[in-house]
PyMOL CGO cylinders between C-alpha atoms (Angstrom):
from pymol import cmd
from pymol.cgo import CYLINDER

trace = [
    CYLINDER, -27.79, -20.97, 41.43, -26.26, -19.64, 38.24, 0.3, 1, 1, 1, 1, 1, 1,
    CYLINDER, -26.26, -19.64, 38.24, -25.76, -15.86, 38.45, 0.3, 1, 1, 1, 1, 1, 1,
    CYLINDER, -25.76, -15.86, 38.45, -27.47, -15.48, 35.08, 0.3, 1, 1, 1, 1, 1, 1,
    CYLINDER, -27.47, -15.48, 35.08, -30.10, -17.11, 32.92, 0.3, 1, 1, 1, 1, 1, 1,
    CYLINDER, -30.10, -17.11, 32.92, -31.18, -16.93, 29.29, 0.3, 1, 1, 1, 1, 1, 1,
    CYLINDER, -31.18, -16.93, 29.29, -34.88, -16.25, 28.77, 0.3, 1, 1, 1, 1, 1, 1,
    CYLINDER, -34.88, -16.25, 28.77, -36.91, -16.34, 25.56, 0.3, 1, 1, 1, 1, 1, 1,
    CYLINDER, -36.91, -16.34, 25.56, -38.13, -12.76, 25.18, 0.3, 1, 1, 1, 1, 1, 1,
    CYLINDER, -38.13, -12.76, 25.18, -39.34, -13.03, 21.59, 0.3, 1, 1, 1, 1, 1, 1,
    CYLINDER, -39.34, -13.03, 21.59, -42.93, -12.05, 22.38, 0.3, 1, 1, 1, 1, 1, 1,
    CYLINDER, -42.93, -12.05, 22.38, -41.91, -8.90, 24.24, 0.3, 1, 1, 1, 1, 1, 1,
    CYLINDER, -41.91, -8.90, 24.24, -39.35, -7.87, 21.63, 0.3, 1, 1, 1, 1, 1, 1,
    CYLINDER, -39.35, -7.87, 21.63, -41.83, -8.52, 18.81, 0.3, 1, 1, 1, 1, 1, 1,
    CYLINDER, -41.83, -8.52, 18.81, -45.04, -6.91, 20.05, 0.3, 1, 1, 1, 1, 1, 1,
    CYLINDER, -45.04, -6.91, 20.05, -44.21, -5.29, 23.37, 0.3, 1, 1, 1, 1, 1, 1,
    CYLINDER, -44.21, -5.29, 23.37, -46.42, -7.59, 25.45, 0.3, 1, 1, 1, 1, 1, 1,
    CYLINDER, -46.42, -7.59, 25.45, -44.96, -7.66, 28.96, 0.3, 1, 1, 1, 1, 1, 1,
    CYLINDER, -44.96, -7.66, 28.96, -46.94, -10.45, 30.66, 0.3, 1, 1, 1, 1, 1, 1,
    CYLINDER, -46.94, -10.45, 30.66, -44.54, -13.30, 29.89, 0.3, 1, 1, 1, 1, 1, 1,
    CYLINDER, -44.54, -13.30, 29.89, -41.51, -11.08, 30.41, 0.3, 1, 1, 1, 1, 1, 1,
    CYLINDER, -41.51, -11.08, 30.41, -42.68, -10.05, 33.87, 0.3, 1, 1, 1, 1, 1, 1,
    CYLINDER, -42.68, -10.05, 33.87, -43.26, -13.69, 34.84, 0.3, 1, 1, 1, 1, 1, 1,
    CYLINDER, -43.26, -13.69, 34.84, -39.77, -14.60, 33.63, 0.3, 1, 1, 1, 1, 1, 1,
    CYLINDER, -39.77, -14.60, 33.63, -38.20, -11.75, 35.58, 0.3, 1, 1, 1, 1, 1, 1,
    CYLINDER, -38.20, -11.75, 35.58, -40.04, -12.82, 38.72, 0.3, 1, 1, 1, 1, 1, 1,
    CYLINDER, -40.04, -12.82, 38.72, -38.75, -16.36, 38.22, 0.3, 1, 1, 1, 1, 1, 1,
    CYLINDER, -38.75, -16.36, 38.22, -35.17, -15.16, 37.82, 0.3, 1, 1, 1, 1, 1, 1,
    CYLINDER, -35.17, -15.16, 37.82, -35.48, -13.15, 41.02, 0.3, 1, 1, 1, 1, 1, 1,
    CYLINDER, -35.48, -13.15, 41.02, -37.00, -16.05, 42.96, 0.3, 1, 1, 1, 1, 1, 1,
    CYLINDER, -37.00, -16.05, 42.96, -34.17, -18.44, 42.06, 0.3, 1, 1, 1, 1, 1, 1,
    CYLINDER, -34.17, -18.44, 42.06, -31.58, -15.85, 43.04, 0.3, 1, 1, 1, 1, 1, 1,
    CYLINDER, -31.58, -15.85, 43.04, -30.09, -14.86, 39.72, 0.3, 1, 1, 1, 1, 1, 1,
    CYLINDER, -30.09, -14.86, 39.72, -28.33, -11.53, 39.27, 0.3, 1, 1, 1, 1, 1, 1,
    CYLINDER, -28.33, -11.53, 39.27, -28.56, -11.10, 35.50, 0.3, 1, 1, 1, 1, 1, 1,
    CYLINDER, -28.56, -11.10, 35.50, -31.54, -11.61, 33.22, 0.3, 1, 1, 1, 1, 1, 1,
    CYLINDER, -31.54, -11.61, 33.22, -30.20, -12.27, 29.74, 0.3, 1, 1, 1, 1, 1, 1,
    CYLINDER, -30.20, -12.27, 29.74, -31.86, -11.74, 26.39, 0.3, 1, 1, 1, 1, 1, 1,
    CYLINDER, -31.86, -11.74, 26.39, -30.25, -14.56, 24.36, 0.3, 1, 1, 1, 1, 1, 1,
    CYLINDER, -30.25, -14.56, 24.36, -31.28, -13.56, 20.83, 0.3, 1, 1, 1, 1, 1, 1,
    CYLINDER, -31.28, -13.56, 20.83, -33.46, -11.25, 18.78, 0.3, 1, 1, 1, 1, 1, 1,
    CYLINDER, -33.46, -11.25, 18.78, -36.65, -12.16, 16.88, 0.3, 1, 1, 1, 1, 1, 1,
    CYLINDER, -36.65, -12.16, 16.88, -36.10, -14.11, 13.67, 0.3, 1, 1, 1, 1, 1, 1,
    CYLINDER, -36.10, -14.11, 13.67, -37.00, -11.24, 11.36, 0.3, 1, 1, 1, 1, 1, 1,
    CYLINDER, -37.00, -11.24, 11.36, -34.44, -8.97, 13.01, 0.3, 1, 1, 1, 1, 1, 1,
    CYLINDER, -34.44, -8.97, 13.01, -31.77, -11.68, 12.96, 0.3, 1, 1, 1, 1, 1, 1,
    CYLINDER, -31.77, -11.68, 12.96, -32.30, -12.32, 9.27, 0.3, 1, 1, 1, 1, 1, 1,
    CYLINDER, -32.30, -12.32, 9.27, -32.92, -8.86, 7.84, 0.3, 1, 1, 1, 1, 1, 1,
    CYLINDER, -32.92, -8.86, 7.84, -32.96, -6.30, 10.65, 0.3, 1, 1, 1, 1, 1, 1,
    CYLINDER, -32.96, -6.30, 10.65, -32.23, -2.68, 9.75, 0.3, 1, 1, 1, 1, 1, 1,
    CYLINDER, -32.23, -2.68, 9.75, -30.60, -0.09, 11.96, 0.3, 1, 1, 1, 1, 1, 1,
    CYLINDER, -30.60, -0.09, 11.96, -34.09, 1.21, 12.76, 0.3, 1, 1, 1, 1, 1, 1,
    CYLINDER, -34.09, 1.21, 12.76, -35.06, -2.29, 13.89, 0.3, 1, 1, 1, 1, 1, 1,
    CYLINDER, -35.06, -2.29, 13.89, -32.08, -2.30, 16.23, 0.3, 1, 1, 1, 1, 1, 1,
    CYLINDER, -32.08, -2.30, 16.23, -33.09, 1.10, 17.57, 0.3, 1, 1, 1, 1, 1, 1,
    CYLINDER, -33.09, 1.10, 17.57, -36.48, -0.37, 18.41, 0.3, 1, 1, 1, 1, 1, 1,
    CYLINDER, -36.48, -0.37, 18.41, -34.77, -3.28, 20.10, 0.3, 1, 1, 1, 1, 1, 1,
    CYLINDER, -34.77, -3.28, 20.10, -32.70, -0.85, 22.17, 0.3, 1, 1, 1, 1, 1, 1,
    CYLINDER, -32.70, -0.85, 22.17, -35.86, 0.89, 23.38, 0.3, 1, 1, 1, 1, 1, 1,
    CYLINDER, -35.86, 0.89, 23.38, -37.26, -2.46, 24.46, 0.3, 1, 1, 1, 1, 1, 1,
    CYLINDER, -37.26, -2.46, 24.46, -34.00, -3.41, 26.16, 0.3, 1, 1, 1, 1, 1, 1,
    CYLINDER, -34.00, -3.41, 26.16, -34.23, -0.23, 28.23, 0.3, 1, 1, 1, 1, 1, 1,
    CYLINDER, -34.23, -0.23, 28.23, -37.82, -1.03, 29.18, 0.3, 1, 1, 1, 1, 1, 1,
    CYLINDER, -37.82, -1.03, 29.18, -36.94, -4.60, 30.13, 0.3, 1, 1, 1, 1, 1, 1,
    CYLINDER, -36.94, -4.60, 30.13, -34.04, -3.26, 32.20, 0.3, 1, 1, 1, 1, 1, 1,
    CYLINDER, -34.04, -3.26, 32.20, -36.46, -1.08, 34.16, 0.3, 1, 1, 1, 1, 1, 1,
    CYLINDER, -36.46, -1.08, 34.16, -38.62, -4.11, 34.94, 0.3, 1, 1, 1, 1, 1, 1,
    CYLINDER, -38.62, -4.11, 34.94, -35.53, -6.06, 35.95, 0.3, 1, 1, 1, 1, 1, 1,
    CYLINDER, -35.53, -6.06, 35.95, -34.34, -3.30, 38.26, 0.3, 1, 1, 1, 1, 1, 1,
    CYLINDER, -34.34, -3.30, 38.26, -37.67, -3.35, 40.10, 0.3, 1, 1, 1, 1, 1, 1,
    CYLINDER, -37.67, -3.35, 40.10, -36.89, -6.96, 41.05, 0.3, 1, 1, 1, 1, 1, 1,
    CYLINDER, -36.89, -6.96, 41.05, -33.24, -6.42, 41.92, 0.3, 1, 1, 1, 1, 1, 1,
    CYLINDER, -33.24, -6.42, 41.92, -31.98, -7.81, 38.61, 0.3, 1, 1, 1, 1, 1, 1,
    CYLINDER, -31.98, -7.81, 38.61, -29.78, -6.46, 35.85, 0.3, 1, 1, 1, 1, 1, 1,
    CYLINDER, -29.78, -6.46, 35.85, -30.38, -6.93, 32.13, 0.3, 1, 1, 1, 1, 1, 1,
    CYLINDER, -30.38, -6.93, 32.13, -27.80, -8.17, 29.64, 0.3, 1, 1, 1, 1, 1, 1,
    CYLINDER, -27.80, -8.17, 29.64, -27.79, -9.18, 25.97, 0.3, 1, 1, 1, 1, 1, 1,
    CYLINDER, -27.79, -9.18, 25.97, -26.01, -12.19, 24.48, 0.3, 1, 1, 1, 1, 1, 1,
    CYLINDER, -26.01, -12.19, 24.48, -24.74, -11.82, 20.91, 0.3, 1, 1, 1, 1, 1, 1,
    CYLINDER, -24.74, -11.82, 20.91, -24.22, -14.13, 17.97, 0.3, 1, 1, 1, 1, 1, 1,
    CYLINDER, -24.22, -14.13, 17.97, -22.61, -12.87, 14.76, 0.3, 1, 1, 1, 1, 1, 1,
    CYLINDER, -22.61, -12.87, 14.76, -25.53, -11.39, 12.82, 0.3, 1, 1, 1, 1, 1, 1,
    CYLINDER, -25.53, -11.39, 12.82, -25.51, -8.21, 14.95, 0.3, 1, 1, 1, 1, 1, 1,
    CYLINDER, -25.51, -8.21, 14.95, -22.11, -7.32, 13.51, 0.3, 1, 1, 1, 1, 1, 1,
    CYLINDER, -22.11, -7.32, 13.51, -23.23, -7.21, 9.88, 0.3, 1, 1, 1, 1, 1, 1,
    CYLINDER, -23.23, -7.21, 9.88, -22.16, -4.00, 8.14, 0.3, 1, 1, 1, 1, 1, 1,
    CYLINDER, -22.16, -4.00, 8.14, -25.36, -2.05, 7.47, 0.3, 1, 1, 1, 1, 1, 1,
    CYLINDER, -25.36, -2.05, 7.47, -23.56, 0.63, 5.50, 0.3, 1, 1, 1, 1, 1, 1,
    CYLINDER, -23.56, 0.63, 5.50, -20.59, 2.89, 6.28, 0.3, 1, 1, 1, 1, 1, 1,
    CYLINDER, -20.59, 2.89, 6.28, -19.46, 0.38, 8.87, 0.3, 1, 1, 1, 1, 1, 1,
    CYLINDER, -19.46, 0.38, 8.87, -22.52, 0.80, 11.08, 0.3, 1, 1, 1, 1, 1, 1,
    CYLINDER, -22.52, 0.80, 11.08, -23.81, -2.34, 12.79, 0.3, 1, 1, 1, 1, 1, 1,
    CYLINDER, -23.81, -2.34, 12.79, -26.80, -3.35, 14.84, 0.3, 1, 1, 1, 1, 1, 1,
    CYLINDER, -26.80, -3.35, 14.84, -24.55, -4.13, 17.78, 0.3, 1, 1, 1, 1, 1, 1,
    CYLINDER, -24.55, -4.13, 17.78, -23.21, -0.59, 17.76, 0.3, 1, 1, 1, 1, 1, 1,
    CYLINDER, -23.21, -0.59, 17.76, -26.79, 0.67, 17.96, 0.3, 1, 1, 1, 1, 1, 1,
    CYLINDER, -26.79, 0.67, 17.96, -27.53, -1.58, 20.93, 0.3, 1, 1, 1, 1, 1, 1,
    CYLINDER, -27.53, -1.58, 20.93, -24.45, -0.29, 22.74, 0.3, 1, 1, 1, 1, 1, 1,
    CYLINDER, -24.45, -0.29, 22.74, -25.12, 3.34, 21.91, 0.3, 1, 1, 1, 1, 1, 1,
    CYLINDER, -25.12, 3.34, 21.91, -28.85, 3.52, 22.55, 0.3, 1, 1, 1, 1, 1, 1,
    CYLINDER, -28.85, 3.52, 22.55, -29.17, 1.47, 25.71, 0.3, 1, 1, 1, 1, 1, 1,
    CYLINDER, -29.17, 1.47, 25.71, -28.62, 2.94, 29.15, 0.3, 1, 1, 1, 1, 1, 1,
    CYLINDER, -28.62, 2.94, 29.15, -25.11, 1.94, 30.33, 0.3, 1, 1, 1, 1, 1, 1,
    CYLINDER, -25.11, 1.94, 30.33, -26.30, 1.99, 33.92, 0.3, 1, 1, 1, 1, 1, 1,
    CYLINDER, -26.30, 1.99, 33.92, -29.11, -0.45, 33.15, 0.3, 1, 1, 1, 1, 1, 1,
    CYLINDER, -29.11, -0.45, 33.15, -28.08, -2.63, 30.20, 0.3, 1, 1, 1, 1, 1, 1,
    CYLINDER, -28.08, -2.63, 30.20, -24.96, -4.79, 30.07, 0.3, 1, 1, 1, 1, 1, 1,
    CYLINDER, -24.96, -4.79, 30.07, -23.69, -7.28, 27.52, 0.3, 1, 1, 1, 1, 1, 1,
    CYLINDER, -23.69, -7.28, 27.52, -22.74, -10.94, 27.70, 0.3, 1, 1, 1, 1, 1, 1,
    CYLINDER, -22.74, -10.94, 27.70, -20.08, -11.06, 25.00, 0.3, 1, 1, 1, 1, 1, 1,
    CYLINDER, -20.08, -11.06, 25.00, -19.81, -14.34, 23.16, 0.3, 1, 1, 1, 1, 1, 1,
    CYLINDER, -19.81, -14.34, 23.16, -16.13, -14.21, 22.29, 0.3, 1, 1, 1, 1, 1, 1,
    CYLINDER, -16.13, -14.21, 22.29, -16.41, -16.88, 19.59, 0.3, 1, 1, 1, 1, 1, 1,
    CYLINDER, -16.41, -16.88, 19.59, -19.08, -15.03, 17.65, 0.3, 1, 1, 1, 1, 1, 1,
    CYLINDER, -19.08, -15.03, 17.65, -17.39, -11.66, 18.00, 0.3, 1, 1, 1, 1, 1, 1,
    CYLINDER, -17.39, -11.66, 18.00, -14.11, -13.00, 16.61, 0.3, 1, 1, 1, 1, 1, 1,
    CYLINDER, -14.11, -13.00, 16.61, -16.02, -15.02, 14.00, 0.3, 1, 1, 1, 1, 1, 1,
    CYLINDER, -16.02, -15.02, 14.00, -17.50, -11.74, 12.75, 0.3, 1, 1, 1, 1, 1, 1,
    CYLINDER, -17.50, -11.74, 12.75, -14.04, -10.18, 12.49, 0.3, 1, 1, 1, 1, 1, 1,
    CYLINDER, -14.04, -10.18, 12.49, -14.05, -8.09, 15.65, 0.3, 1, 1, 1, 1, 1, 1,
    CYLINDER, -14.05, -8.09, 15.65, -11.31, -7.63, 18.23, 0.3, 1, 1, 1, 1, 1, 1,
    CYLINDER, -11.31, -7.63, 18.23, -12.80, -8.06, 21.72, 0.3, 1, 1, 1, 1, 1, 1,
    CYLINDER, -12.80, -8.06, 21.72, -10.06, -5.95, 23.31, 0.3, 1, 1, 1, 1, 1, 1,
    CYLINDER, -10.06, -5.95, 23.31, -10.89, -3.07, 20.99, 0.3, 1, 1, 1, 1, 1, 1,
    CYLINDER, -10.89, -3.07, 20.99, -14.55, -3.50, 21.92, 0.3, 1, 1, 1, 1, 1, 1,
    CYLINDER, -14.55, -3.50, 21.92, -13.59, -3.16, 25.59, 0.3, 1, 1, 1, 1, 1, 1,
    CYLINDER, -13.59, -3.16, 25.59, -11.62, 0.01, 24.85, 0.3, 1, 1, 1, 1, 1, 1,
    CYLINDER, -11.62, 0.01, 24.85, -14.55, 1.55, 22.99, 0.3, 1, 1, 1, 1, 1, 1,
    CYLINDER, -14.55, 1.55, 22.99, -17.15, 0.58, 25.60, 0.3, 1, 1, 1, 1, 1, 1,
    CYLINDER, -17.15, 0.58, 25.60, -15.32, -0.03, 28.88, 0.3, 1, 1, 1, 1, 1, 1,
    CYLINDER, -15.32, -0.03, 28.88, -17.20, -1.73, 31.65, 0.3, 1, 1, 1, 1, 1, 1,
    CYLINDER, -17.20, -1.73, 31.65, -20.17, -2.85, 29.58, 0.3, 1, 1, 1, 1, 1, 1,
    CYLINDER, -20.17, -2.85, 29.58, -19.27, -6.50, 29.05, 0.3, 1, 1, 1, 1, 1, 1,
    CYLINDER, -19.27, -6.50, 29.05, -20.13, -7.97, 32.44, 0.3, 1, 1, 1, 1, 1, 1,
    CYLINDER, -20.13, -7.97, 32.44, -20.14, -11.56, 31.23, 0.3, 1, 1, 1, 1, 1, 1,
    CYLINDER, -20.14, -11.56, 31.23, -18.32, -13.60, 28.60, 0.3, 1, 1, 1, 1, 1, 1,
    CYLINDER, -18.32, -13.60, 28.60, -19.13, -16.80, 26.79, 0.3, 1, 1, 1, 1, 1, 1,
    CYLINDER, -19.13, -16.80, 26.79, -15.79, -18.54, 26.35, 0.3, 1, 1, 1, 1, 1, 1,
    CYLINDER, -15.79, -18.54, 26.35, -15.35, -21.04, 23.52, 0.3, 1, 1, 1, 1, 1, 1,
    CYLINDER, -15.35, -21.04, 23.52, -12.61, -21.42, 20.94, 0.3, 1, 1, 1, 1, 1, 1,
    CYLINDER, -12.61, -21.42, 20.94, -12.50, -21.41, 17.14, 0.3, 1, 1, 1, 1, 1, 1,
    CYLINDER, -12.50, -21.41, 17.14, -10.94, -24.18, 15.05, 0.3, 1, 1, 1, 1, 1, 1,
    CYLINDER, -10.94, -24.18, 15.05, -7.65, -23.30, 13.37, 0.3, 1, 1, 1, 1, 1, 1,
    CYLINDER, -7.65, -23.30, 13.37, -8.75, -24.60, 9.97, 0.3, 1, 1, 1, 1, 1, 1,
    CYLINDER, -8.75, -24.60, 9.97, -12.43, -23.67, 9.90, 0.3, 1, 1, 1, 1, 1, 1,
    CYLINDER, -12.43, -23.67, 9.90, -13.76, -20.62, 11.74, 0.3, 1, 1, 1, 1, 1, 1,
    CYLINDER, -13.76, -20.62, 11.74, -17.28, -22.05, 11.79, 0.3, 1, 1, 1, 1, 1, 1,
    CYLINDER, -17.28, -22.05, 11.79, -16.15, -24.96, 13.96, 0.3, 1, 1, 1, 1, 1, 1,
    CYLINDER, -16.15, -24.96, 13.96, -15.96, -24.86, 17.77, 0.3, 1, 1, 1, 1, 1, 1,
    CYLINDER, -15.96, -24.86, 17.77, -13.06, -26.39, 19.64, 0.3, 1, 1, 1, 1, 1, 1,
    CYLINDER, -13.06, -26.39, 19.64, -11.76, -26.71, 23.19, 0.3, 1, 1, 1, 1, 1, 1,
    CYLINDER, -11.76, -26.71, 23.19, -10.52, -23.49, 24.77, 0.3, 1, 1, 1, 1, 1, 1,
    CYLINDER, -10.52, -23.49, 24.77, -6.80, -23.07, 24.17, 0.3, 1, 1, 1, 1, 1, 1,
    CYLINDER, -6.80, -23.07, 24.17, -6.64, -25.30, 21.10, 0.3, 1, 1, 1, 1, 1, 1,
    CYLINDER, -6.64, -25.30, 21.10, -7.95, -22.80, 18.55, 0.3, 1, 1, 1, 1, 1, 1,
    CYLINDER, -7.95, -22.80, 18.55, -7.18, -19.33, 17.24, 0.3, 1, 1, 1, 1, 1, 1,
    CYLINDER, -7.18, -19.33, 17.24, -8.93, -16.95, 19.61, 0.3, 1, 1, 1, 1, 1, 1,
    CYLINDER, -8.93, -16.95, 19.61, -6.29, -14.83, 21.44, 0.3, 1, 1, 1, 1, 1, 1,
    CYLINDER, -6.29, -14.83, 21.44, -7.62, -15.54, 24.91, 0.3, 1, 1, 1, 1, 1, 1,
    CYLINDER, -7.62, -15.54, 24.91, -4.47, -14.42, 26.74, 0.3, 1, 1, 1, 1, 1, 1,
    CYLINDER, -4.47, -14.42, 26.74, -4.74, -10.87, 25.45, 0.3, 1, 1, 1, 1, 1, 1,
    CYLINDER, -4.74, -10.87, 25.45, -8.51, -10.86, 26.01, 0.3, 1, 1, 1, 1, 1, 1,
    CYLINDER, -8.51, -10.86, 26.01, -8.27, -12.09, 29.61, 0.3, 1, 1, 1, 1, 1, 1,
    CYLINDER, -8.27, -12.09, 29.61, -5.55, -9.52, 30.28, 0.3, 1, 1, 1, 1, 1, 1,
    CYLINDER, -5.55, -9.52, 30.28, -8.22, -6.86, 29.73, 0.3, 1, 1, 1, 1, 1, 1,
    CYLINDER, -8.22, -6.86, 29.73, -10.93, -8.43, 31.89, 0.3, 1, 1, 1, 1, 1, 1,
    CYLINDER, -10.93, -8.43, 31.89, -11.00, -5.41, 34.20, 0.3, 1, 1, 1, 1, 1, 1,
    CYLINDER, -11.00, -5.41, 34.20, -11.44, -3.02, 31.27, 0.3, 1, 1, 1, 1, 1, 1,
    CYLINDER, -11.44, -3.02, 31.27, -14.28, -5.19, 30.02, 0.3, 1, 1, 1, 1, 1, 1,
    CYLINDER, -14.28, -5.19, 30.02, -16.03, -5.05, 33.38, 0.3, 1, 1, 1, 1, 1, 1,
    CYLINDER, -16.03, -5.05, 33.38, -16.23, -8.84, 33.36, 0.3, 1, 1, 1, 1, 1, 1,
    CYLINDER, -16.23, -8.84, 33.36, -17.81, -10.33, 36.48, 0.3, 1, 1, 1, 1, 1, 1,
    CYLINDER, -17.81, -10.33, 36.48, -18.65, -13.82, 35.25, 0.3, 1, 1, 1, 1, 1, 1,
    CYLINDER, -18.65, -13.82, 35.25, -17.50, -16.12, 32.47, 0.3, 1, 1, 1, 1, 1, 1,
    CYLINDER, -17.50, -16.12, 32.47, -19.20, -19.20, 31.12, 0.3, 1, 1, 1, 1, 1, 1,
    CYLINDER, -19.20, -19.20, 31.12, -17.25, -21.90, 29.32, 0.3, 1, 1, 1, 1, 1, 1,
    CYLINDER, -17.25, -21.90, 29.32, -19.28, -23.58, 26.61, 0.3, 1, 1, 1, 1, 1, 1,
    CYLINDER, -19.28, -23.58, 26.61, -18.96, -25.48, 23.37, 0.3, 1, 1, 1, 1, 1, 1,
    CYLINDER, -18.96, -25.48, 23.37, -22.05, -25.96, 21.22, 0.3, 1, 1, 1, 1, 1, 1,
    CYLINDER, -22.05, -25.96, 21.22, -20.70, -28.94, 19.25, 0.3, 1, 1, 1, 1, 1, 1,
    CYLINDER, -20.70, -28.94, 19.25, -17.99, -31.33, 20.39, 0.3, 1, 1, 1, 1, 1, 1,
    CYLINDER, -17.99, -31.33, 20.39, -15.99, -34.02, 18.58, 0.3, 1, 1, 1, 1, 1, 1,
    CYLINDER, -15.99, -34.02, 18.58, -14.55, -35.81, 21.60, 0.3, 1, 1, 1, 1, 1, 1,
    CYLINDER, -14.55, -35.81, 21.60, -16.00, -37.14, 24.86, 0.3, 1, 1, 1, 1, 1, 1,
    CYLINDER, -16.00, -37.14, 24.86, -18.08, -34.40, 26.48, 0.3, 1, 1, 1, 1, 1, 1,
    CYLINDER, -18.08, -34.40, 26.48, -16.39, -34.65, 29.88, 0.3, 1, 1, 1, 1, 1, 1,
    CYLINDER, -16.39, -34.65, 29.88, -12.93, -34.66, 28.33, 0.3, 1, 1, 1, 1, 1, 1,
    CYLINDER, -12.93, -34.66, 28.33, -13.89, -31.60, 26.27, 0.3, 1, 1, 1, 1, 1, 1,
    CYLINDER, -13.89, -31.60, 26.27, -15.15, -29.49, 29.16, 0.3, 1, 1, 1, 1, 1, 1,
    CYLINDER, -15.15, -29.49, 29.16, -12.27, -30.62, 31.39, 0.3, 1, 1, 1, 1, 1, 1,
    CYLINDER, -12.27, -30.62, 31.39, -9.72, -29.46, 28.82, 0.3, 1, 1, 1, 1, 1, 1,
    CYLINDER, -9.72, -29.46, 28.82, -11.40, -26.09, 28.48, 0.3, 1, 1, 1, 1, 1, 1,
    CYLINDER, -11.40, -26.09, 28.48, -11.84, -25.54, 32.21, 0.3, 1, 1, 1, 1, 1, 1,
    CYLINDER, -11.84, -25.54, 32.21, -8.26, -26.53, 32.99, 0.3, 1, 1, 1, 1, 1, 1,
    CYLINDER, -8.26, -26.53, 32.99, -6.89, -24.15, 30.36, 0.3, 1, 1, 1, 1, 1, 1,
    CYLINDER, -6.89, -24.15, 30.36, -8.98, -21.27, 31.69, 0.3, 1, 1, 1, 1, 1, 1,
    CYLINDER, -8.98, -21.27, 31.69, -8.14, -21.97, 35.34, 0.3, 1, 1, 1, 1, 1, 1,
    CYLINDER, -8.14, -21.97, 35.34, -4.46, -22.76, 35.04, 0.3, 1, 1, 1, 1, 1, 1,
    CYLINDER, -4.46, -22.76, 35.04, -3.38, -20.65, 32.07, 0.3, 1, 1, 1, 1, 1, 1,
    CYLINDER, -3.38, -20.65, 32.07, -5.74, -17.71, 31.58, 0.3, 1, 1, 1, 1, 1, 1,
    CYLINDER, -5.74, -17.71, 31.58, -6.69, -16.90, 35.16, 0.3, 1, 1, 1, 1, 1, 1,
    CYLINDER, -6.69, -16.90, 35.16, -3.12, -17.27, 36.41, 0.3, 1, 1, 1, 1, 1, 1,
    CYLINDER, -3.12, -17.27, 36.41, -1.34, -15.06, 33.90, 0.3, 1, 1, 1, 1, 1, 1,
]
cmd.load_cgo(trace, "trace")
């Protein structure tokens, strides 16, 4: 069983209805997962969310975390790049989610590609919020076009320095992924896995 799963929590995040959320949490517990992950925010928040919208999301994250705890699960949030949009004076929605969620209850699954794509330094994120990034999504960014995914180790993301700070991050699990591939799928994932296993985890 995967230690974590992504669940569509749009209804709960939009109107607060807990019925579907509770059923999803029960399912995650039954199959033996450890982390229940919110994979995205509602469309309106993704497209035009204000800092107040993110504060409301943080409140709901805390509530969902309470429900997860009752079933022996932990809550985490998976980012894209829209959360890092400057909302004025450098403030971002992601900062709100970090600040206004309970560190003991809410963790983060940091998608390294999207964080770097948005101009952030993952290591600096670890220093500012140590221990909160329990999981990583590991995929690389093309050298010529930062919107293009590529096999881990062939792009521009500084994985060696990031992996060197895994303990500071609090990382327990990492997931290698690549949304779009240009070569054979098995060759692609093999290249990425081999680089992570033999280069990054052995440094």
